[in-house]
N, C-alpha and C positions, 0 to 999 in steps of 0.2 A: 464228294468226301465231306464228312461231318465237320462243321466249323470247329476249329481249335481256338480256345481263348487263352491269350497270354497277357493276363493282367489280374489285378486283385479286385478292384471295385470301381464303379463309376460313382463319383460323388454327386452331391446335389448341385450340378453344374449350372442349372437353370436358375439358381437363387442369387444371381448376381455375384458369384464368387465360387470358390471351391474349397473343399476340405481334403487335404492330401493325407496319405498314409504311408509311413516308412516301413520298409521291410529289410531283412538282413539276409546275407548269403554266407554259406560255409564252404570251406575247401573240400573237394572230393578226394577220396583216397585213390591212389593209382590202381589201375586194373592189373590183371595178370600179365606177366611178361610173356613174350613170344619166343620161339626158338630161332627166329631169323634176326639177322643184324646183331647189334650190340645187346647182349643179355641184360635184361632189367631196364632197358631204356626204350620205351615205346612212345609213340605219339599219343598224347592225351591232353585234353583242354580243360582249363578252369573256366567254366561257363558262367556268365553273369549277364545281367540286364542293366544297362546304363541308367534307365529310368528308375528301377527299383533302388539302385545304389544311391542315386541322388536324393530320393525320398527318404532313404534310411538315415542319412546324415543328420536329419532334424534341423531345427532352426528355421529362420526365414528363407523361403525359396526365392532365388533371384531368377530373372528371365534368362533363359538359355542354359540353365543348369541341367535340364533334361534334353532339350532339343536345341543344339547350337544355332546361332545366327538368326534367331527369331527377332522380329522387330515389334514395336508397339502396334503397328498396323495389322500385323498377323493376328493379334489378340483382341482387336477392336470388336465391340458389339454393335449390332445394327438392327433396325426394324425394317422388315420387308413387307411391302403391301401385297395383298393377295386378290385374286379374282375367284369367282365361283358362281354356282347356279342356285345357291340357297339363301341369298340375301343375308349372309353372315357378316357382321361388322367386326372382322377379325384381322389379325396380322401374324407374322412369324417373327419372333425375337430370336436372333442368333447370338450365341455366346461361344467363345473359343478359349480353351485352356491348354497350357503346355502339357504334353504327355498324352499317351493313348490310354484313356480310362484310368487316370492316376488317382490313387487314394493313399493318403498318408496316415499311418496308424500312430497311436501313442507309443512312446518309447517302451513303456512297461509291457506292451503286447508284442514287441518285435520278436522276442525269442520264440514265440509261438507260431511264427510264420515260416513256412517251408519255402525257401527261395526257388523261383522258377518251377513251382509245383505243377503248373499246367503246360509246361513246355514238352512237346513231343520230339520225335527224331528230326534231325536237320541234316543238310548236306554240307560236307566240308571238302575243301580243295587245298592241296599243298604244292608249293614250289620249293626247290632246294638248290644249293650250290656249294662249291668249295671256296667260293669268293664272296665275301659279305657284300660286295658292291654290285654283283651281277647275279642276283638270285632269280633265275628264270627258267631253270630246268623243271619240267613237269614231274612231279613226284606221285601224286594221286589226285583224282578228280571225282567230285560229287559222290564221295563216300558217305554211306549212311552212318550217322553219328548219334549216339544216345545223349540224353540231356545231362548225363553225368560226365560227358566229354570223352567217352571211350569209343573206339572204332573197332568193329568186328568184321573180319579178323583183324587183329592188331597189326600196326605198321611200325617196324623198329626204326630207330635212328641209325644213321651210318656215320662213323667217325670221319670217313673220307669226304662227306658232304654235310658239314656241320652247321650250315646257315640255311634258314628256311623262312618262308612266309605262308600264312594260312588265311583262308577266306571261308566264310560260312553263310548259308542262306537257310532261313526257316520260313515255311516248312520245306520238306525235301523236294528238290528239283526233279528227282527221278520218279516221283509220283505225279503222273500227268493230270490227275484230278485237280492238282493245285494250280495248273496252268502257268507253270514257271519253266522257262527254258533258258539255257545258257547260250547266248549268242556269240560271246567272245571270251575265250579262256584268258586267264591272267598271264602276263609276261613279266620280264624283269623290270619293266618301266610302267606297266599299267595294270589296273585291277580288272577283274572280270566284269562283264556286262551281261545282265539278264533281261529277258523279255517277260513281262508279267501281264496277265489278263484278268480282269475282275469278273467273277462269276455273276451272271445276271440274277441269280437267285441269292438273295441276301443271306438266307439260312445256310448256304454252302460256301460263303466267302471265308477267306483266311486272312490272318494278320501277318503281313510280310515283314520280316526282320532280317537284317544283315549284320555281319561282324567281320573284323579283320584283326590279326595279331600285330601287324608290323613285323619287323625283323626279329627272329628268334635264333639264339645262338646255343648250340649244343656244346657247352664249355667244358664239362667234366665227363670223361668217358664212363659209360655204364650208369650215368645218372641223368635221367631225362630232364631237359630244361622246363621251366614254367612257361606255359603257352596260354595266354589269356584271350578268350573270345568274349567280348563285351557287346551284346546285341543292342542295336538301335532300331526303333520302329521307322519303317519307310513309308507307311500309308497314313492317311487321315481317317480317324474314326468319326463316324456320323451317327448321332442318336437323336431321336425325336421324343418330345415330351408335351404334356398339356400344361398350360399356364395356370396361374392362380385365380384368375378372374373370369373364367369361361362361364357364361350364364345360360348356356344351352346344353341340352343333354342329347348327344348323338353317340353313335357307336362307330369307331374307325375300323374298317375292314381291310384296307390296303394302303400302302405308301409306295410311291415310285419316284425315282430320280431319273430324269429324261435327258437325252442328248448329251450324256456325260461321257467323257473320254474313258474308255474301259480297257485300253491296251497301250503299253508304253515300254520304253527301255529304261533300265536303272543301272547306273554305274556304281559299283561298290567303292567304298573308300580304299585308297591304296594303303593307307596306314591310319591309325587312330587320329582323329582331328583333321582329316583331309577334307578341305572345303570344296574340292572339285567333284566330290561324289554327288549324285543326285539323279533326277529324272530328266530324260530327253523326250519331251512330249511332241517333238516334231517327227518322230519315227513313224508313227501310225496316226496321222491327223484325221483320217476318216473313220477311225474305229470309235464311233460315238453311238451309244445304244442306251437302252433303258434297263435299270436294275430295280428289282421289285421285292418288297417285303409284304408277303401275302398271308392270308389265313388269320388275320387279326380279329379280335373281338374286344375292343377297348372302349370303354365308356368315358366320354370327355369330362363328366362331372364326378368320376369315381373318387379322385383325390387331387386337390390342387398341387401342381408342380410335380406330379409323379411321372416317372419314366414310362414310356409306352412299352409294355412287356406282355408276355404270355400269361394272361390271367388264369387260364385253366390250370397251369402248373404252379404259378406263383401268385398266391391270393393276397399277400400282404401289400396293400397299396402304398405303404410307406417305405418299402424296401428300396434302398439305393445301391446296395452292394452287389455288383455283378458277379461276384463269385457265388452268390446265392441266386442270381438271375441268369443262369447259363442257358439262355433261351434263343440265341442266334439272332437277336434283333439289332445288332450293331452293323452298320454299313461300313465296310473297309474299302476306301476309295483311293484312287491314284491322286496324289496332290496335283492341282491344276488351277489354271486361271479360269474363273467363271464369267467375268465381265466380257461381253461381246460374243459369247459362245452359245447363248440361248440355252443354258443349262437350267432346267426347271424341275420343280417337285410338285407332285399331285398327292392329295390326301383324299381318300374315298371313304364315304360313309355308307352304312347299310340302307339308309333311306334314299340312296342314289344322289345325294348331295356330293359335290366335288369342290375342293379348294385347289386352286392352281396358283403357283408363285414362281417368279423368276429369281434364281439364286444369283447372288452378287459376290464380288470380291474374289478371293483365292483361297484354296485349301492348302495349308502348309503341312509338310511331312512331320510326323511325330506330335500331332496335336489332336484334340478332340473338339469337334464342333457340335453344339446342340441347337436344334431348331425347336422352339417352343411355341405352341399354338396359343395365342392370347387374344382376348377381347380388346378392341380399340377403346371402347367406352363401356366399361362394365357397369352393370347396375347391381352388382353384389353388395350387400351390406354386411360388414363383419361385426360380429357381436362377441364380446368377452366380458362376462360378469363374474365377480368373485365375492363371496360372503365368508367372513372370518368366523371362527368358532366362538362360542361363549367364553368368557373369562374363566381360566382355570385357577384352582386354589393353589396355594403355595406348596402343598404336599402332593399335588396330583402329578402323575407320571404321563398322563395323556389328556389331550383336549377332546372335546366332542368334535363332531364333523365340521369341516369347512367344505364349501362347495365352489366349483369352478365350472362355468358353462361357456364353451367355446365353439362357435359355429358361424356359418354365413348363410344368407338367404337372399333371394331375389323374388320379384313379382312372378307368381305362377310357378315357382320352383320349390322343391323340397329343401329343408335345412340340410346343410352339408357340414360334417365335423371339420374343425380346423385345429391342427396341432398347436400345442402351447408348451412352454417350459418356464421354470423359475429362473429369473435373471438377476435377482439382487435382494439384499436385505438392508434394512435401515433401522437403527436404534434411536435416531434423533428426529422422528416424525417425518421422515422423507427428505430431510435436508441433504443428507449424503447417503450414498448407496455403496455397498460392497458385496462381494461374492461369498463372504464368510458369514456363517451362522454365529449368533451369540453363544456363549458358553452354556447357557441354560436351555437352549433349543437343541435337543439331541438330533432329531431328524424329522422329516416330513414323509408320510407314507406315499405321497404322490408328488413328484417334482417335475414331471413331464407327462404328456399324454398326446394321443392322436386326436383328441377332442371328442365330443359326443353331442348328439342332438338333444340329449337330456343332461341335466347337471350331474357332474361327477363329484364324488365325495372323497375326502382324505382326512387324515388326522395328524396332529403334531405330537411327537413324543418329547416330553420335557424332563429336565433334571430337577427334582424337588429341591426347594430352598432349605438350607440348614438354619436353624434359629440361633441367635446370639443374645447376650445380655445387652439389651438396647439402652437400659438406664445408664450402665457404665459407659457405653459408647456415647451417649448423649452428653454426659458430664465431661468425658474426655475431650469431646469436640469443643466444648466451651472453654476448657482449660488450655487447650493447645492452639486455639485460634490466635492469630497475630494481634497483639495489643493495639488498641486505638487511642489516639490522642496522647498528650503529655501533660505534665503538671502545669506547665505555663501556657499550653494551647490545648485545652480539653476538646474532645470530639463533640460537636454540636449535633445532638440527636434529631433536631428539626431540619437538618440539612442532609441530603442523601449521600454526600461525600464527607460529612463532618465539618464542612467549611463554616466560615463565620456568618454567612447570610442565613437569615431565618426564612426557610422556604415553606414548610408545612408543619403545623403543630397539631397536637392531639392530647388526650388525657391518658394515653398509654403509649409507652415506647418499649420496643423489644431490644434487649441487649444480648449479644451473641459472642462477646469476647471480653477479656480483661481490658482495663484501660482507664483513662481519665475522661469523664463525660460532663456535659452541661446541657441543661434544657432551659429554654426561655420561659419567663414568667408570663405566659399568655393563656387566656381562657380557652381551654379545649382546642377546637379547630378554627379559632377566630382568625388565624392567618393561613391562607391557602395560596400556593403558587407565588409566594413572596409578597402577597398583597392582603389587605384587610378583607376578611370574609364575613361581612356583616350579615349575610343570609343565614349564618350559623346562630345568630342571636336576635335577628329581627325578621318578623314575618313579611313575606312579599305578597300575601293574599289577604283577603278580608277575614278577620278572625271572628270569634264570638265570646260569650261569657266564660267558656271553658278553655280558652286559649290565652297564652301570654303573648301579646304583640311584641314585647321586648323581654328577653330573658334577664334574670336578676343576679346581682352579686350577693355577697354574704350579708349585706345590710338591707337587702330587698330593693335596692335601687337598680333601675335599668342600666345595663352595661352600655358604655358609650365609646370604649376604646378596647382593642384586642389585648393591650398590655395591662396587667393587673394593677400596677402601681400608677397607671396614667388615667384609668377610668374615672369618670365623675370629677374631672379637674384635679386629679392627684389625691383623691381621698385616701388612697392606700400607700402614700409615699413613705410611710414609716416602717416599711417591711424591714425586718432586722434578723430573721432567723429562718433557716431551713433545717429540717430534721427528719429522721426516719420514723414514720408513724407506726409502722409494723413491718415485719419481715418473717416469712415462714421458714427461713434458714438463717442461722446466726452469721452476722458479719458479711452479708451479701453486699452491703454498701458501707463505704467508709466516708464519713463527712467530717471535714476539718473545720474548726472555727465555727463561724455562723453559717457555713455552707453556701454563701452567696458570692457572686462575682459581678462587678460592674464592668461591662465590656467596653471596648473602645468606641462602640456606637452609642454609648450612654445608657443602654438598656441593661436590665437586671436579669441574671441567670442563677439557677441552682447549679452548683458544681459538686462532683463527688468522684470517688475512686472505687473501682471494682478490681480486686486483686486476683491474681492467678490462683493463689492458694485457696481462696474462699468462693470463687465463682462456681455455681452449680445450678442445675435446673431449679427454678423457684420463682417467687414473687415478693415484691416489696411495694410499699406506698410511702412516698416522700411528700412532705407538706411544707408550706410557708406560713408565717404569721407576721402580724404587725403588732407593735407595742404602742400603746397610747395611754394617756393619763386623763383622768377626769377629776374635777374638784366640785365639792358641794359644801354648803354651809349647814352645820349641824350644831345642836346645842349639847354642850358638855358641862357636867357639874364639876366645879372646882371649889372644894371646901364647902362653904355654906351657900355658895351662890352658883347660878347657872350662867354660862357664857356661850355666845355664838363663836364657833371656830370654823376654819376652812380645812377640810380633809381631802388629801390628794390620794387617788387610787390608781394603781398601775394595772392595765388590762393587756392580756395577750389574746389576740383574736386570730384564729386560723382563717386564711383567705381562700386557699385552694390546695388541692392535692393531686398527685399524679401516680399512676400505677406503672411500675417497672417490671416487665416480664422477662425473666432470664430463660431464653429458649434458643434453639438453633435457628439459623436464618430461614430454613424452609418452613418454619411454623406459619409464615405468612404466604407461602406458595398458594396459588389459587386452584380450587377444584370446582369445575363447572357442574352445576346441578340443575337439571331441567324439572320444573314443577308440573303439576297436572294441567295447568293452563297453557303450557308450552313455552313459558318464559324461563330464561336461564339466569341463575344467580351464581356468582363466583365466591364460594365460601373460602375462608382461610383453611389451610391444611390442618390446623389444630384448633380446638375450642379455646376461647380466650382464657389465658392463665393456666393452661394445662400443665400439670406437673406430675409425671409418673413417679410412683413410689416403688414399683417393681415392674419389670417388663422384659419378657423373653419373646423374641419375635424375629422375623426375617430382617436381614441387613437393609433391605429396601423397604420403605414404608409408603411409597406411592406405587401403583401398579406398574410393572415393567412390561414394556411392549416391544414387539418386533414387527415391522411392516415387511411383508414378503411381496415382491413384485413379480407378477407373471406376465408373459408376453407371447402373443401368437407368433409362430415362426415363419409364417407366410402371409401373403396378401397385404393388407394394410397394417398388419402387425400391431393390433390393438394391445393396450396394456391395462392391467387391473391390479389392485392391491388388496391383500387380505391382512388383517391385523391379528396377531396372536398375543394374548395378554395373560400374564401370570400375576395374580393378585398378591399383595402382601399378606402376611399372616401373623398371628399372635398365638403363642401357646399358653401364655399366662400374662396378666396385666392387672395392675391396680394403680390408682392415682386420684387426682382431684383437679378441679378447675377453680378459678376464682368465682365468687358468686355476687349477685347484684340484686338490689331492690329496684322495681320498675321505675324508670325515669331518672335514676341516680347515676352519676359517674363513678361512684365510690366502690372500689373492689374490696371484698372480704375474703379471708382465707377459706378454702373449701374443706378444711379438716376440723375435727372436733377439738374443743379446748381453745386455749390461747395460743397465739403464734409464738415462734421461737424468740422473737424480739418485739417489744411493744405490747399494748393491751387493747383489746376490743371490748366495748360495752355492749354485750349481746342483748341486753334488755333495757333499752334507753327510753321506753315508754312510747306514747302515741303523740307526743308533741312534735309532729313531723310536718314541716313546710320548708320552703326553699332556704330561708335564712338558717334554720337550725341544722339542716343536713349539710350545707356548705361550711358552716362553722365547726361542724363535728363529724368529719369523715370517718372517725373511729366508732361512731354510734350506729348500732343496728336498731332501727325503730320498729315498733310493733303496732299492729292494728288493734284498736280498742273495741272489744265486743261486750255486749250485755250478757246477762245470765242465760237468756234464751237463744244465744248464738247470733243475734242481730248486731250490726255495726253500731257502736255508740256514736250518735250524731254530734255529740258535744266535743269530741276530740279534735285536735288540730289536723290530724290525718284526714278525718272525715270531712272537715270543713274547708281546709285550704289546699290539700294535696290532690287536686282534682283536674289539673290541666291535661289536655289531650296532646299537646305538642312538645312534651319534654324531650323526646327522642326523635321527633320528626317535625321540623320547624313549622311547616305549612299544613300540618294535619289538623283538620277541624271537626272530625267525626269519630264516632265509636263504631265498632263492628261486633255484631253478635257472634256467638259461638257457631262454628261451622260455616262462617262467612269469610270468604277470602278477600283481602285488601291488596290490590295490585298497584296502588298508587306509589310513585317513587318516594323514597325516604330522603328528606333533606336533613342531613346530619346536623346536630346541634352541639353547642359547647358542653352540654351535659352527657353527651354520648361517651361511653367508656372504651370505645374501640381505637386501635392504632391508626396511624396516618393512612388514608386511602380506603378505610373500611368503616362500616356503620352497622348498627343493629338492624336486622332485616325487617321488612314488612311480613305480615303473618302468612302470606301465600308462598313464602320461600320454601316451606316444608311440605307442601301438598303432594309432591311427587313420592313421598315416603309411604303412601298407601295407594292401592290400585284405584280407589274411588276418589282420592283427593280429600276425603272427609274423615272425620274421627271414627276410629274403629274399623276401617276398611282393611282388607287383606294387606299385610305388610310387604313392602318391597325391600326385603333384606336378603343378604347373601349368607344363609346358613345360621345366622344368629338367633333364629326363632327357637333353636334348641336350648334348653335350660343350661346344660353344662357348657356348651359353646359360648352362650351369652355370658355366663359367669367368668369363664376363662378369658374372654375377650374384653370383659368389663364394659359391655354395652353392645350396641348394634352397629353392623356394617350395612349402611343403606346403599342400594344401587343409585347411581347418579342420574341414570336415564333408562329409557326402555331398551337400549342396546345391551345393557347389563354386562358391560366390559370394565367398569370401574366402580369402586365403592368409596364411601366416605364414612369415617368412624366418628360416632358420637358416644362419649363416655356416659355411663350410668352413674353420675357423680352424686346423686341424691339431691337434697334441697334443705333449706332452713325454713323452719316454721314461721308463719306470719305472726304468731303470737308469742313466740319464744325463740329468739335467735340462737340461743345456746344449744338448741337441739338440732343435730344434723340427722335428718330422717332418710330412710330408704337408700342408704349408701350402697352402691353396687347393685341396686334393684331398679331404681327409677332414674330417668334422665329428663330434666325439664329445662327448656331454653326460651328465654324471653324474646319477644318481638317488639318492634317499635310501635306496634298498633295497639291502641287502648280498646278495652272492651266495654267499660263503663267508667263513671267518675272515679271508681275505686279499684277497678280490675284492669289488668293488662292481658293481652292475648299471648298465649304460650304454646309451644309444642312440647308434648310430654309423651313418654313411652315407658313401657316395661318389657319384659321378655315376650309377652304374648300380644301386645297391642300398641298401636301408635295413634296419637291424637294430634294431628298437625294444626288443628284450628280450635284449640281449647282455650280456657281463660282461668285466671286465678287472681287472688288479692295481690295488690301491688307490693305489699310488705313481705311477700315470700322472697327468700333468697334463692334465685335460680341462676343457671349458667347463661352465657351468651356465646353465640357462634357468629362472628362478624362476616359480612359479605362486602365485596368491593363496591365502592360508591359508583353510581351511574354517572 
């Protein structure tokens, strides 16, 4: 008889666990009434499967839910040693799960499952009585019953014998091909006993199931009672598989189980839950034979962990569902003890190699045992590589291709594909993982695969970002930030928490919230990590005639103390006023009184207020002065005679100034940029003093990324990660940065005309040297040129402003155009950058062209287009060769070296100083326009260019 399958699917049992599938069952309508007995009341059964019902309930499965009385030992896994004639270093791994080929489906699919769809006819037997305590009279025996529970011809109930018990056996006992016989009919006190014999040909074996109703009462005349037959599996299902690490390629042709008990008696349960039901294996102790699965053609390296199946009919090596593998390859065996009974299994290969193994333990009824052929010491190497797509634009709906390559290989063997799947997503650079996609990642075209010996490609579908008014958002962020400090305890900008201790000082401080603030009167970065940072104003290497061994104060004297009023034995102790030198927005800073505070530590600070009403994106410079008097004897004419008199003059001398940059906190976030030489610089998120004046763009202004983790589902389960990036974008933008002359700390507004508050002297002449620029931070000095365009050698600029180390303390050399300087910058007190940042060396920008030299092909993301460049207000440079992140450089124009009042090439050129000098009178600069980039250019020191700080090394 052809084997009948009563199950839905065999899960991947050999993967160290199982996946169950729930099914549902429906009541059957009553069949036609008969003309015998009580009209309309015929015997009919509600047929069900205890295993299917347990799986259908969902939730976590507990041991015994399908097969009662199972122990942990029944489900233990073991490794079995093997013998053979092929010198194969293998073993069998046995695993057992509750249920016969159980599969649990998702709840959403249950309605699509037809309950008991593979059940054929079965045999039913009935007893009845007029006394519910003595139900023992034979009513009918071994009647053919359909899976809908009907008996043909139908059997009517009798009101005179209203009590009954029913028993059922599947498949039919009357079909002798099933090798089932009833050796003992049921009585009032005992259930029937059957004899069952296993067919030696596995392909002809049947799945034996039994059921009983318990007592059924015909309680209402002419209305048949409900009679439930819930079948339980009586045999053990045996399946063979190949393991995940087999490193040899052979073809299995036959499997046999030897000296196995093939005949026994089985006592049906007297009523549901009867624990006395079961097998009596003492009835036929000598019925031990061989059962064989023949006609196989299964390659061991076809697919790791695949079920041995009929490959001719079922070609999909990944198929686990036995409803789709109805190939007769399941051994249905009598539950029995294996230990001490010399039960063995043999696996035969087409090259006449044989594997022989002694089976151990016991087979339990209603379970499935899988024997998996595995290498003891596999030499397979598992490989999983993943490459993410290039960064997508903010308006893109799809990325370009990502690739995943998943396979295994061993010496002398071909590559074998290994299945993989997506197992998680991370939006925080892999710190935490979830199974949820971010809102902007709609889908992946490939989330799982059977693997491939060549890389597989997929794409990500994205949701384009919508642009918003970022200028409004920027100002709102500043206004709604929680205020810092109080009138009596201002927030100390040199302390990372606003505390009293002076930790790190600079010439620029970023303000991102309203509040009360103070800054210490310290020269630039002369205090670092709470201690004097003398390397910011004293060389630690041998200098030369073009270096300042010690940096100078406003009087040209070497600085001897970080505190301005303490240097040179208190020469500046008469400091008496702080004021706003200039501001590009009105009332950004409110200074009361003289703007000074003598703190409890005895040191002097500038204090000021930033109100919620007036804070907005912008820049200001605040300065301090000292007042002193001088006397001189002069002759004055009085009447007819001349007399000597003493004249007292009051002087106001500016000592130092600081740039206050009103910007969000993320302005100083770091963006790593790799240069042509392979070195990485961490630039600030924004150019120094950046102030947008109009800005429509994406809500996020740093690339947003999602890491996608993929994992092999078998073997060593290697993991890999692909990164999907969606770049920020701008639909329109204008703005400006603060601008600087090379070597100066002093910020100048980057827009035309005078600032909203204060006055700038845009043409202060060429009388430029350390003393004049420190005493006049509002002066924009110019280079003096002769009529033929040559530099006038008689000017102070040409004569005195020649030092090489104004922005890098230990720099002793100059660098020609197109020559990269990779020496570390030692930040000086003249450096204009915030705490922790400095003006970079000139090699910082060499990654912006493919050659690393001036005029090479630009490494920009789309901004080589004129309209895009204009809308973006500059270039988006790729940060490295991976091209997954960009950094924005505004095309803020520049101020002329001979006329500070002229703002040239606004929106067209971008020029950024470096700390590297080019000559006595030139500095190295990075410059660009829409068509070209010059990372190693040079220009006169009196040009007003932007600065892009980098993190100190």
